[in-house]
N, C-alpha and C positions, 0 to 999 in steps of 0.2 A: 504493501499500500504506500501510495506516495505521500509525501509531508502535506502536500496541499489537500489531499482526500482527507487526511487524518484531521487536519485543522478544521476542515467543513463539517465532518461528523462531531467533532468536539463542540463547535459552535452550535449545531442543531440540538445536541443533548443540552447544552446550557440554556439555550432559548427554550426548549421544551420544559425544562426544568423550573424555569422562571414564570412560564405560562401556568403551569400546574400549580405552583405555590400561589399565584396571583388568584386563580380561580378558586382554591382551597380556602384562601383568606376571605374572598367576597363571600363565598358560601357560608362560612362560620360567621361572618359579620351580620349576614342577613339571617341567619337561624338565632343567633344569641343576642345581637346588638342593634336589632332593627330600630327601637325607639330612637337610637343616637344617629342612625342613618336618615331616619324620618325628620329629626331635629336638623341636620345639614340641608336637607331639601327645604324645609320650612325657612332656614336662614338664608339660602339663596333666593328665595321669593322675597324675603323681607329686606335684603341688602339694598337693592336699588333705591326703595323708599327711605331707609335709614340715611343712606349716603347723602340722598338729596337734603333730607332735613338738617344734616349735620354741616354739610359744605356750603349751602345756599341760604339757609334760614339760620344758621348758626347754633342750632340747638346742641346741648350736650348729648353725646352719642347714647348714654344709658337712657335718658329721657325719651329720645327719639326712638330707641328700641322699643321700649314700654309702650309709646303712644301707637306705634305701628302694629305691635302684636294685640294690643287691645283692641284696636280697630278692626284687625282682622277676626278676632274672637266675636266682637259685636257683629260684623257683617255676616259671619258664619251661623251665629245664633238667630238673626234675622232671616237668613235664608232658609234654616231649618224649621223656624216659626210659619214661614209663608208655605213651606211644602207640607209641613202637618196640617196647617189650616185647610190647604186645598184638598188634602186626603181627608180630613174630618167631613169637609162639605160634601165630597164625593161619597163618602161612606154613609153619610146622613141621607143623600139622595138615593143611594143603593137600598138603604134601610126601609125606604118608604116604597119603592117600586119592585123591590126584588121578591118580596114574598108573593105579589101578584104574577111576577114573572115565573116563579118557581111553579105556583099553582097551575098556571096556563101550560107550562112545559111538561108537568106531570100529566095534565090531562091529555096532552098531545101525544106523550109516549104511551099512555095507557090505550088511547084510541087506536096507535100504530100496533101496539101488541094484539089488541082485540080483532084487528082487520087484517093483519098479516103474520104475526107470530103464530098465534093459536092455530089458525087455518093450516099453517104449515106444519106444525106439530102434529095436528090430527092426521093430514095426509101422510105425513111421515110415519106415523104409528100404524096406519093401515098397511103402509108398505112393508113395514118390518113384521106385522103381523102375518103376512102372506108369505114370509121367507121361512126357513126351517127354524126350529126352535134354538138351536146353538147360534145360528147367525143372527137371529133377532136379539138374543142376550149379549151377544159381542157387540151389535149397534148400540144397544142400551147401555152397556158398561163403558163404551167409548164415550158416549154422550156425557154420562155422569162424570167420567174421568176429566173430559174437556171443562165441564162446568166447575168442578172442584178445583182444577188447576187455575182457571180464571178467577175463582173466589180467592184462592191463596194469593195469586198475583196482585189482585186489588188490595187485598189485606196488607201485604208487604210494602206496596207503594204508599198507603195511608200511613203505616208505620214509619217508614223512612222519612216521609214528609214531617210527621210530628217530631221524630228525632231530631231531623235538622232545624226545625223551629224552636225545639227545646235549646239545642246547642247555641242558636243564634241568641236567644234571649240570655243563656249563660255568660256567652262571649261578651255580649254588649258592655257591661260595667268594665271588663278587663280592657277592651278595645278604647273605651273613652278615658280610663286611667293613663294607658299609654300615650294617647293623644296629648293629654294634658301634661305628661310628663315631657313628651318631645317638645312640647311649646316652652315649658320652662327651660330645658337644655338649649333650645334654640335662642332664647334670651341671651344667655351667656355667651354662645357661640357669636352670635350677630354683635353683641356689644365688644367682644374682645377680637372680632375678626381682623382688623389691623395688626395686632400683636401676634396672632397666629399666622398671619402671612410672613411677617418678619421673622419669626421662629423658623418657619419651613424654609424661607429662603437662606436662612443663616446656616442651618444645619443640614440641608440636603444638597446634593450636588447641583452645580447651575444647569447643566444640560437635562438633568431629570426634571427640574421644576419648570424648563422651557418647554420640553415636550409634554408634560402633563398639562401645562397650560393651554397648549394648542389643542390637546385631545378634549379637554373640558370645553373650550370655546366652540369647537366644531360639534360636539355632542350636544351642547345646549342649542345651537343653531338647528341641527337636524331633527332633535326632539320637539322644538317649537314648530318647524315646519309640519311635521308630522301631526302634532295636536291640532293646528290650524286646518289642516286637510279633514281630520275627523270632525271637527267643528263645522266646518261647511258643509260635509256630507249629512250631518244630524240636522243642520238648519234647512237643506233642501228636503230631507224626509219630513220634518215637522211642517214645512209649508205645504208639502203635498197632501200630507194626511189631513191638516187643517182644512184646506180648501175642499178636500173630497167629504170631510164630515159635515162642514157648512152646507155643501150640496145636498148631502143625505139627511140634513135637518136633524142632526144628532145634538142632544143636550150636552152641555159642558165640553164642547168641542175644543176649546183651547186646552183645558186640562188633560183630556184624552190624548189630543196630538202631543202634548209635551211628554207624557207618559211613554207614548209609542216611540217618540224620538230618542229617549232616554235608553230604552231597551234595545233600540237599534244599533246602539254602540258595541253589544256584546255579540260576537259571532256565534256562539253556540245557541243563544236565545232568540235574538232577533225579534222582529216585528211580528213574526209568527205566534209567538206566546200570546199575544193579544188578538190577533185578527183571526187565527183558526178556530179557538173557542167560540168568539163572537159569530163567525160564519155558521158553524155547526148549529149553535143556539138559534140564529135566525132561520135556519133551513128547518130545523125540527119544530119550530114554532110557525112554520108555513108563511114566513114573512119573505116574499120573493122579491120584493123591491129592494130589501135591506140586504138580503143575501147576495144578489147580482151585484148591488153598488159596493159592497164590502169586498167581495171576490175581485172585482175590476181594480179597486184601489189597492188591495194587496198585491194584486199582479204588478200594478204600475210600480210600486214602492220597491218590489224584488227588483225588477228589470232595472230600474234607474239606479238602484244601488249597485248591481252587478256590473252596469256599463260605466258609471261614473266614478267608482271607487278606484279602480287601477289607474285612470287617467288624472284624477285629482291629486292622488297620492303621488303619482310619478311626477307630476307638473310642480308640486311644492316640494318634493324630496330632490329634485333636479337630476332625475334619471329617466331612461326611456321606460316605456310601459311594459315593455316585453321582459325587462330584466327584473322588475318588480313581480310580474306574474310568474316568472320562472323561479324566482327565490321562494315566492308562498307555495308554489306547487312542490318544490323540492322538501321545504320543510313540512309540507303535509304527508308526502310520501315517507319521510323519516320519523317525524314525531306524531303523525295521526293528525286529529282534529286540532289538538294544542298548536300545532305548526301554524294553522291559519292565524292564531292569535299572536304567536312569537315570531313568525316570519317578517313582519315589517320592523319588529325591534332588532332582530339580527341583521337585517338590512341596514338599519340605522347605525348599529356598532361596526359594521364593515365600511360604510361610507364616512363614518366619523374617522375611522383609523386611516382610510385612504386621503380625506381632505387634510388630515393632520401630518401626513406624509410619514405615518409611523411604518407603513408597508415599505417605503423607501428606505428608512432608517434599518428595516430588518433585513432587507435585501443587500444594503451596503455592508451591515455586519456579517452576513452569511459568505459573501463573495468578494470582500475585500482582498 
């Protein structure tokens, strides 16, 4: 083996070891120190406002930090109050109209059972009675087995839902405590940010801090572009749904459109979690106008999301649409449905490393 090949292998091993150590450190930090990571994220949000108050209005940094965090908490509480008020108003409306809807739906299902299911069972019983005794018993046993398995599956689904609901209420106080702790930590991080930067620049190598600064700057820009693209997609969905619900003369169209736009963010759930049960209910209730209108509206929302998402994301992230589609598809093949969610973030990391010229640094280190 030549000396050049040996040096190349040695550098690859060193680089791989560094990457593994960094990934392990990040994983441990996320697992055990996530309140402090959340505090750093909060601090990055607060820093521009605190710096403005300190530099232009000549406020003391501690006072500016306290005012900014207090304003953030106040706005968060106002937002939560508005959301809870809207939910209470919507639930009050449902409490008034839902019993009559349930009664009407029950009558519709009962009528469907009497006109379709019972005659089918009667015809099927006549059919099985005409078979041999063993074949008839086999048919009856199969039907009983299917019904029992269906009942067990429904019971398991209900039990899993109740368990998830219980876990949510148990975890909510813990999550609230962690957020408050993170806000407290972010106060000290934001207040002492200049001293922290001086300490980092003093004790770490200049090249390391320079490259880290480039990475952070490019990552912030790429993440901002991605969030802006998602905001535009949600805004388009909200506008289309709101216009459609107004045409269909649905009560509380704005609140419903806002709810559907929010769930449209999640790739696994999407707008279908609202539209599909609503369409099924309208169909069983023989409300053909609403069934047709909601089906058309749901189709328009899904089609525009599938067509506009790659183009808008590619435009705001500064890359060809084909590259984005290829990355998401590759992540889907490797990670399954989770790849659809993590695909754009993996692309953000790759784009950040490319724009920060980290890949060039690695190439130069390996082949110099």
